[in-house]
N, C-alpha and C positions, 0 to 999 in steps of 0.2 A: 376064485371066483368071491371069495374073501378079501381076497385084496380089491374087487368093483367094491363091496359092500362097506367097506373103510372109505373109499372116494364118493361114493353115493352119502351116507350120514355125512362125510365133512362139507359137500355141495348143499347139506341143507339150511347149516351155514351161513353161505356165503352174503343172501341178501344182510342179514344181520354185519357182516362184518363192513360190508362196503359199505352201508348205514352209517355204522359206528367212526369209518374213517371221513365220507364227505361232512359228518356234524359239524366240525368248525367252519367249513366253506358255508353250509346252508345256515349258522349263526353269522359269518361275516356279512353274505347278503340282506341276512334281515339289518343288522345293523345298519348298513350300506343305505334300505332302502329307510330304513327312520330317519337317517341324517337329511335323503332327502326330502322327506315331506315335511319333517321340521324348517329346513331351508324354506322349501313354499311356503309354510305358513309364514314364516320372519318375513318374506318377498310380499306378503300379501296383506301382514298389518300395516296400517298407517305409520308415518314414521313421524318422531319430535323435531326439533330446528337440530339439536346437537347432535340426535343420533345422524340424521341426515350430515351433518357435516361430515361427523365420526366417519361415516362410512364414504365419503366423496376422498378424505384422506387416503382411505386404506386401500380404497382400489385404486390410485393416480400411478400412472407409471411415468408420468414427469418426474416425480417425488424420486421414484426408484433411478429411474435416469441422472438425474443429480449426485444421488446418492454416491452412484457406479463413478461418475465424474470425478467427484472427491476423493473417495477412495482411488483412483486412478494416482492424480495429483501427489495422494498425499505418499506412496509407492514411489512414484519416479521420484520425489523431494529425497525418500529414503537412498535411491539407486546413484542418485548424483553426489552423495557425499563418499561413498565408495572411489576406491582408485580405478584407474583401467586396466582389462586385463592384460599381459604379458604379451608379444608376438611371438610364434614362433617359426625360425628362419631355419630351412635346409634346401641345401643347393648343392649342388655338384656343378662345378667350376674348370673349364679348361679341359673340358674332356675332348680325345682327339678322333676325326670322325675318318681320317684316310689313312695310308702309311700300314707300316708292318703295326703301328700301336693304335690300331684303329676300335676304338670303342672299348679300351682296354682302361681300367681306373686306378691300374695301380703300376704301372708300367714307364711311364711319364712324370716327369719330376713336377710339371706344371699343373696336372691334373690336382684337384682337390676335392674333399666330400667334407662338407661344412653343416655347422649345427651351432643354432645359437638362438637369443632371446634381445628381444628388444624392449623396453620399458617407459613409458611418457610416465612422469609425475607429474599430474597436475597436481599444482599447492592449494594447501587448506585453502586458504581465503575465496581463490577462485571455485573452489568446491563447495565453498558456504553461499557463495553468492549465487552460486544456479541452483544450488537448495533452494535459498530463499525467492525466486523466482517461482519454482514449484509449488513450492508455500506458498505465495501468493496465490496460486491458482486454486489451492484447496479452499480458500477462506472464499473467493468467488462464486467457487458452486455452493460452499454453506450460506453463503447471500441467498444467490440464487435458489436456493432452496425454499429461502425464507419467504422470500418476492412469488415462488410460486405457490407457498403456503397461505399466504395470503390473497391471492388471485381466487384459487381453487375454493376456499372457506367465504368469499365474499360473494362469488359468483354463486353457489351453493345456495346461502342463505336469503339471498334475493328469489334464486327461481322459489323455492323453499314459499317463504312470504309471499312471493305473486300467488303462487298455489292456495296460500291458506284464507289470505284474504279475498280473493277472487270468487273463489269457494263461497264466502258470506255475504258476497253481494250476490251471485245468484240465486240465494235463499231469501234476500231480500226482494230482489227480481221476480220471485215467485209468487211470493205475498203480493207485490203490485198486482198481477195479474190476476187476482180474486177483485182487488179494488177495481179495475180497467173492465171487468166483463160486468160488476156490477154498476158501473157508472154508464157503460152502453145499455144495458137490459131499463135501468133507469130513464134514460135518455129515449131512447126507443118506444119507453111505455110513454111517456109525458108527451111523447110527437103524437101518439096511438087519440091521446085523450086532449090534444091541442091545447096541453099546459107548456109545452117546448116544441120548440122552433127546429127545423130540418139542420138549422149549422149546429146545434147539440150535440144531433146524432154521430154529424159529419165531425163532428171535434175529437166525441168518444171514440169512433173509428181512427182516428188521427195517430190518438194517442194508444189505440192497440199496435196499432202499425209500429210506433216509434216504439215501444215495447219488445217487438218482435225483434226489430234492429237491436236493441241494446242488450239482449239476451244472447243474439247469435253471436254481436261482440264479445261480450264476455263470456262463451261459450271458447270462441278459438284463442281466446287469453288466457284461459284456464290453460287448453291442450299445447298451448304453448310452453307454459310454467311446466307441465310435467314432462315437455318433452325437454326442456331446460334440465329439469331435475333428474331424469333418467341419467341422459347425459354425464351429470357429475355424480351421481350419490345411486345409481343403477339401479333405482325403482321411478315408479310413475302412478304406484295406489292411493298416493294422498297423504294431505298430511293431517298429523295429530293436534291435539290443542296446543296453545299457546300462550303465556302470561305476558298479556300487552303491556303492562307496567314497564318491561324490560328496554320496549322502546323508549320510554321517558329519562334515561341514563345512558351515558357515554363516556369514555375513558378521557376523550377529548376535553381542554378548557382553554379559553382564549388566555390566562394567565398563566405563564410559562408554559406557551406553547412551540416557542424555539426551542426549550431544552427537549419537549417530545418529538419536535419532529427530526432529531438526532436520532433516533429511535427508527424510521422508517426506511424498509429497506432499500428503495431507490437510492436513499445518502448513504446510504453501508456499504452498497454496489458499485458509487462513485468513489466512497473512502478508500475501499480495497483498489479501484483500479487505479488510484493517486499513488497506494503501495506497492502495486505491482511494476509501476512505471517506474519507481525510486529502486526495486530491485533489481531492473534491469539494467539503469542505469550503474548501478555500484559493479553490476557484471561489466556493464563496458569499460569502466574502468578498471577494472581485473585484469582487462581481457589485454589489455595497455604491455603488460609482461607476458611475455609468450612464453611455456613450458618446454623443459630442455628433456629430451628423449635419451638416455643411456642403451648402447648395448656391448653384446659381450659372442661374439664366435668363435670356435673351435674348430679348427679345420686339420684333416687328415691327409696323408700321399701318401704313397708308397709305402713296403716297411721299410725302405734304402735311406727313406728320405724322413726330416725330421717334421713334427706336428708343428701347425702353426696356430696363436691366440692372436684373437684381432679385437680392442677393446676401444667403441666410440661414444662420443654423444653427440646432438645435432640439435639446434634449436631455428623458430623461422627467425629468419632475416627480416626487419620490417625497415622499407624502405620510404621515405617520406614521411614517419611518423607520426609528426608534430602537425603537419598541416590534417592529415586523413584522418587522425583520431581527435583532435581538436576539432573539427569539424563533426562525426560522429559523435561526442559528446555532448556540443552545443545544441545540439540536433537533437537528443535524449532529454537533455536538461532542457528544452523549451518546449516537447511535449509533457514533460510533466509538468511544466508552468502554464498549459494549455488546459490541462484536467482540472486544476487547481481552482483556475478561473469558471472550469463549468462546474463546480460541486457550486461554487457559491454562488451561482446563476441558482441552478438545481434548488439548492436550497431555499432560495426566496420564492422560487416558483411554488414550491411544495408547499409552504407559508402560506400563500396567497389562496393558494387552492382550497388546502384545511383550513382556512379562516371564511372563507366562501360557505363552503360545506357546511362550516358550524354556524354562522348567523343564517343560512338556509332550512339548519337543523332546529335553530329556535326558535325560526319562524312559521313551520310546520307544527312543532311543538305544540305552540301556543294556540294555532289556529285549531287545530285538530282536540285539545281539551275546552278550548270555548262550545266548537261545537257538539262535545261527550255532554260536557256542563250544564250549556244552557241553550243551542240550538235546539239539539235533539231533543231534549226532556221538554220545549216547549212547544215544538209538534205535535210528541205523543201526548198534550195537554188539549191542544187545540183539536187534533183527532176524537179524543174521549169528550171535551165537550161538544163537537162537532156529534157526538153519537149517542148524548143525551139531549141534543133540540130534536134531533131525528125523531128519536123516540116520545118526545111532546109535540111532536108534529111542528114544530117551526121551523126546519127546513125542509127540502126536497131529500130524496133519495141519490139524487146526481150531484147535491153538494153537500152529502154525506161523505161519499165515493169518491170528490175532489180534495177534502179536506184528509182521508186517509191516504191519499195519492202522496200529497203532501207529503205527510208523515214517512212514508217510505222514501221518497226521493230526500230527504231529510238524512235518512239514514243509509241511505246507497252515495249521498254526498259525504258523509262522515268516512264512510269505508274507504272513498277513493283519498280523503286526504289521511286517512291511514294507511295505506297502499303507496304514497307519496314519502309518509316520514317514516315506513318503513325500511324501506330502497336507500333514502337517504342514511338512515343510523347503522342499516350493514355498511356501505362504503365507509363511514365514520368506526362502526364497531371492528373489524379487521386489518383496516391497516396494517397496523402492527399486531401477530401472532405469533405468542409464546408457542417454544416447543411442548 
């Protein structure tokens, strides 16, 4: 009975013991829930351009793939510098299979149990040539990474800028809707009072229908931009503010463009391809001289017979070497010359492309600057003057609504020009991307 009382007393503390034991688990669950909540808040908050690009780079699997590709080539280059492993030979020769000595390994003097090793000695120059080929593969992977990085940053920037400017267009269009409603009401009131014609009413309705089409187009454009942004950055919650002055600066200049072109990933890829072709040519030349293989074997016979030692050396016999190898070398040299010619043509094409982009960029920047500094302020001034004229009774409500609509159209045109400028700016800004 006393023992039962002791167990009963201990059981009273069991819930507290279990709770203390599970406290770390509860704390871990709470911390995990807080981390999830913070991540959800981060995913819902609008992101800036640089943050979107950072997220796109961080979540890219293509960059991870080329990193592993470079790692594999680097390890293969190291492995190729090491010599081949020796080969172990075990053999049982001349074993009788019939007669009194059938399957006996020690009674027949011709039966030998042999153990030996064989080693091919690959010349160091050939190993280094093979390693150089894999090293060029590693460089190709690194250049491919730079090319992928440029593509990711460019596409992410285009998606972000499209969403940011389309959102501003939608705000401008929403303001334009108010002016169109006022214009339609004014036209209807004027028609009822016989001061305006039915054509004015129809024109106001047609303008409202055009607004509906424009609004639907911009909404679809923003949906596509956010879909693209989600594809790259993993979020479509919207964009934060952006300093538009950045659009007036680009690292590319017409002066010294040839030198800048050399930093493009496409040209680096072509240069590395030439280096790999040259490394393969060097390896082919080193293969003209075959490697020697050396072997040693110890053979044991019965106890009444002597053991045997065999030492050997072998190498491939190359028949018609001059003709076959000369053709192979000439073909490899032709491949190198082909890639060098393609590099020069690629350089010219890229220079032409960047020059055209720069001309287009400068033109768009000039047009947008004129729109911002002259056209848009003038349209706003005309709208304000129309407001004053309407207040003094000089113009009708329809004329006032038309002036407001023209000011909003000027703002919308300026945003369209800014979007075109921003997309061209992104193409130039991320042509080369330092790590």
